[in-house]
N, C-alpha and C positions, 0 to 999 in steps of 0.2 A: 758335657753341656756347660758346666761352670766355666771351664777354660775358654770355651768359645765366647762367652759373654765378657770375660776378662780381657781377651784379646780385642774384642770389638770396641771396648771402652777406650782402648789405647790407639785406635786407628785415627787417621786424619779427621774423620768425621765424628769420632766419639766424644762424649762430654768431658773426658779427662785426658784429652790428647796431649796436653802440655806437661803431664806428670811423668816422671821416670817410672819404668816398670816396677822397680822394687818398692814403690810407694803403694802399690795395690796388691801385689801377689804374695801369698804365703801358703803354707801347707793346708791350713784350715779352709781358706777360701777356695783353694783348688779342689780339695777332695770332699769337703763336707758341707759347704755353704749352699744355700739356695741361690740359683743363678741371679746375677746382678752385674753391674749396679742398676738399681731401680729408681734412683733419684739423680736427676741430671745436674742440679746445682752443687757446686763444691761446698764443703763445710767451711765455716769460718775458722781461722787459725786458733782461736781461743776456746773452741768448743771442747768441753770436758764431760758434759752430761748429755746423754741421749735417752729420752723417754720413749718407750715403745708401747703403743696401745692397740691391741687387736680388737676389732669391732665386727660383730656378726649380728645382724637383725636388731640393731640398737638405735632406736629413734631419739634417745636422749643424750647422744654423745657430746653435744655442745655444752652440756652441764659439766662434763668432765674437763673439756678444754678450757672453759671459763674458770674452773677451779684452779687449773695449772697457771693460767694467764694471770690470775690474781696473786700468785705466790710472790713472796719477797724475792728480789732479784739477786742471785748469787754473784760472786766475782767472775765466774767463768760464763761462757756462752752456753746456752741450752738449746738443743733441738728436740722436737717432738715428732715422732713418726707414727702416723695412724695407718693401720693395715685393715682396710675394709675387705672382708673376705666372705666367699661362699663357694660351694661346690658346683660343679658343672650341671648336676641334676637337681639343684636346689629348687624348693618351692618358689613359684613366681612372686608370692607376697614377700618372701624374704629378700629376693633380688630387688624388688621395688623399694623396700625399706633401705637397702644398701645404696641403691641409685639415688634415692632422695637424700640420704645422709651425705653422699659424695657432693651433691649440689650444695647442701647446707654448709659443709666444711669449706668448699671452694669459696663460697661467699663470705664466710667468717674469716678466713685467712687474709691477712693484709700486712704490708711492710711496717705498719705502725705497731704491730704486736710486740710484746716484750721478748718473745722467743721465736725461733725459726720452726715453722710447722711444715711438714711434708705429708702428703696423702699418697698412699700406695693402694691402687685398686687391684686387689688380688682376687679377681673374679674368675669364675669357672675353673676352680682348682680341681685337680684329679680327685675323683669321688672317693677313692680308698684312702687318700691322704688328708683330705680337707678336714679342718677342725682347729681347735684353739692351739694345739701344739704346733701345727704347721704355721698358723698365723703369727704366733710369737716368734717362731724361728725365722720367718721371712723378715720381720722387723728387726730382730736382734742380729741376724747375719748382716743386714744392711748397716746396722750401727757399727759392727766390727769393720766392715769395709770402709766406712767413713773415718773411723779412728785410725785405720791403717794408712789412709791418705795423709793424715796428720802426723803419723808416726807416734801415736799415743797408745802404747800397749796397755796402759792402765786407765784408759778412758772408762767412764762409768756408764753401764747399761742399766736402765731402770725400767722395770715392768710396772705398768699401770693398766687399769681396766676401764672400759668405756662406760661402765655403770658405777664408777667410784668418784669420790671427791676427796680432797686432801686439805690438811691444815695449811695456813699461809706460810709457815716456815719449813714446808716440806723440802723444797729444793736446797735451801741454804743449809739445812741440817744434814742432808745427804752429802753435800759438798764438804762441810766441816768434818764429818766422820772420816771420809777418805783422805782429807788433807792431814788430819791429826794422826791417822793410823795408816801410814804409807803402804804397809804390807797387807792391807785388807783385801781379801779375795771376794767376799760377799758381805752384804749387810741386809738384815731383814727389818722392815719398818713395822712399828707397832700399829695395830688396827683396833677399831671399835665399830661395831654395827650401831646405827642410830635407832635404837628401839623406842626412844622417847617420842619420836615423830609418829609412831604408830598408835597413839593414844586412842584413835577412833577405830582401830583394828585390833582388838584385844587378842584374837587368835593368832594373828601374825606376830604381834609383840611377844606373846608367850613362846611361840615357835622359835624366834630368833634368840631369845634369852636362853632357852633350852639348848639350842645348837651351839651357841658361843660358850656356854658353860661346859658343854662336852669337849669342845676344842681346847679350852684353857685347862680343864682338869687333866686331859690326856697329856699335854705338854708338861705341866707341873709334875704329873706322876712319873713321867720319864726322867725328869731331873731328880726327883726324889729317889728313884731307883738307880741313880748314878750312871745312867746311860749318857754317853758323850754327845749325842746329837738330839738333845731335847729342844727343838726349835719348832716354831710354827712354819707351815709350808703353804702359805696362801699366795697364789700367783701374783696378785696385785701388790704384794709387799716385798717383792724380790728386787734387790739391786746386786749387780755383780760386775767385777772388773772385766774388761774385754779380754785380757790375757787368761784369766781363770775360765771364762766362758769357752774360749778356744781350746784350752788345754784339756778340758773335760768333754770335748766333743760337741759342744753346742746344745741347743734345745732339741728335745725329742719330738716325735710326730704323734704323740698320744692325743686322742680326742677328749680325754679327761684325765685328771691326775698328772698332767704334764709337769706341773710345778713340783709336786712331791718327788717324782722320779728324777727330775733335773737336779734338785737339791741333794738327793742322795749321792750324786756324783761330785757335787761341790763341797759338801761338808768334810770329806776326808782331807781336803787341802788345808784345812785349818784356817785361822785368821778370819773367822766368821763372827760378825758382830750383830747386836740388836740395836736398832735406832729407836729409842723410846722417848725422845724429846720432841717428836712430831707424831702425826698419825694419818692413817688412811681410813676413810669411812666407806666400807664396801656396801653395796646394795643388800637390803634385807628382803628382797622380793622372792617369791617362789619362781622356779624355772624348770623346764623339762629339756633344756638344750643339751645337757650332758648327763651321763648315767650316774654320776655322783658329784658331790661338792655342795656348796652352800645352798644354791638355788634348788637343787634336787632334794636336799635334806629338809628345807623349809616346806617345799611342796608336799613331801611325804608326811611331815608333821601335821600339816593342815588337813590332810585327808584322813588322819587317824582319829579314832574315837576316844582314845585315852587322853586325859589331861597330863599324864606323867610321861617323862622322857627317860629312857634308860641308857646307861653307859657301862663301861668296863668295870668289873669288880675290883676293888682295891687290893684284894688278896693276890691278884695277878701281878701287881707291881711290887708287893712285898716279896713274892717269890723271885721276881725279876731282879730285885735289888740284891738278893743273896747271890744270884748268878753273876751280876756285874762286879760285885766285890771280890768274887773268886777268880775272875778272868786272869788276873796277874799271876796267880799260882800255876797256871797251865805251863808256863815256860819252864818251870823247875821239875815238872812231872815227866817221868819216863813212860808211865802208863796212865791213861785217862780214867781208869776205873775208879780210883780214889776221888777224882774230881766229881764224877757222876754220883758217887755214894753220898757226897755232901750236899747235893742239890735237892730242892723240893721236887716232888713227883711231877708237877705240871711242867717244869722246865726240863727235867730229864726226858720225859716222854716227847716233848717237842724236839729236843736236840737229836734224839734217835730218829725222828721222822725226817730230818734234813741231812742225815749222814754226817753228823757233827765231827765224829772222831776222824774220819777220812779227810775231811776238809781242813781240820786243825793240823793234822800231820803234815799236809802239803804246805800250809802256811809256815809252820815252824822250820821246815827244811830251807826256806828261802829267807830266813831272818837271822841276823847275827847277834842280836841282844834283845833283852826283854822290852826295851822301849820301841824298837822297830817292830817286834812281834805284836805289841799291843795296838800300834797304829794299823798294821796290816790286818789284824784280827777284826777291828771295827770297820775297816774298809769293806770286809766281807760281811760281817754281822752288822749291817747298816739299819737305817730306819725302817726299811721294808721288812727285814727279818724280825725286827722288834714288833712291828705291827702284826706280822703273821703269828708270832708267839702269843700276843694278846688275844687274837682271834682263836687260836688253838686252845688256849686256856679257857676261853669263854665257852667253846663248843664241848669241851671234855671235862672241865673241872669246876669252873666258877661262873655261874650264870650272871648276866647283867644285873645291875642294881639301879635304883632311881638316881637320876643325875644329882639331885640336891644332897642325897645321902653320900654319894661319892665325893662331891665337892666339899662337903663338911668334914669328911674324913681327911681330906687333904689340908683344909684350912686349919683344923686343930693341930696339925703337925707343922705347917709352915707359918701360920699367923697366930697360933696360940688359942684360937677360939672358933666356934662354928657360927654360921650365919642363921638369921631367923627366917629367911625366905630366899627364893632364887635370885631376885634382883640384888639383894644385899650380897649374896654369895658371888655373883658375877662381878660386882664392883670390887670386892675383896680380891678376887683372882686377877682382875685387871691391875690392881695395885701391885700384886706380886709380879706380874709380867713386866710392868713398867720399871721395876727395880732390877731387872736382869739386863746387864749390859753385854 
């Protein structure tokens, strides 16, 4: 099906009829991309950043677009692709919201805007595939296609969300990061939920503080445990080069958690950076659109009766730290029993549950030195397995603790002292995250 569309675009009546075939066709676009092209207009030659915004049942998307439009103008041209989407059997009210949004966006777009805006109406998508993963994929694949036209393998694909806003230097800092670090495969943008605006909604404010504390504690705990992929995996904060995106197979079709699983394929490439000189402000509202994520977490917290929020026990990460520090020893061991003998019980039990010995044996056979082994090992033992370990430890060894207690455990180690309350703890953890490049 993809090949049909690619051939169609090159016909006498196609939008790209004047381009040679090698400007559009590559293996990724042939085999893995969503059919396209979906945008008739050719990209400008100096386009280097393409922002992709999936939008589902979002009445306030113009706020996101206005936030981007107000950004400082970078040296390169910027395109913004909005993917309005819903499934074929979607509720009529959702479809109406999307139709209304399409009309609003059409009226808002004009030649006088600072950037080039394109609207894709991804309506009536296959029921089994429709969701945020597919919506991101449609837009990101189209971005790849447009960079291929320009022969820019390292064009920058930026993920944004329809309920987010950004700092004025958002686009210029993305551009600067990739220009100063030419080998960058991906860069993750710093984020902060705006809980101060919820002064008249104390329950919502408390919920988002609790949830963001949990997110930041978890990432800092991974770093403390010397896990190599201690990064936030928030969809609206992802930027990736077109070449890295294609190399790792593009965006997945998950209806939730697509950002997490996508990044687990990107991290092993290396050259992943944090952009902490600007920020994204995600929505702090509750939502039932997806089975997990920020909106779902906030909704669940608001429904709960307890004023406390719980997170992973610090002992899990103390045990995990011992494991990560011992990984380099595996290369020298002929038998893994000695490795297991030195591990905490929680880690050893988890490794047995995933057939660790067999998997490690296979990895070692395909590696020629300890450096290659370590990289291959963490390609396999990625962020998903790390999260599974923490859940395993919670279920069998270390019950959850209150989030402020966990945050203060981390802060005493990373910042030298504990916080007096959750708001102070969050501000301290934000400072730690901003210091990570």
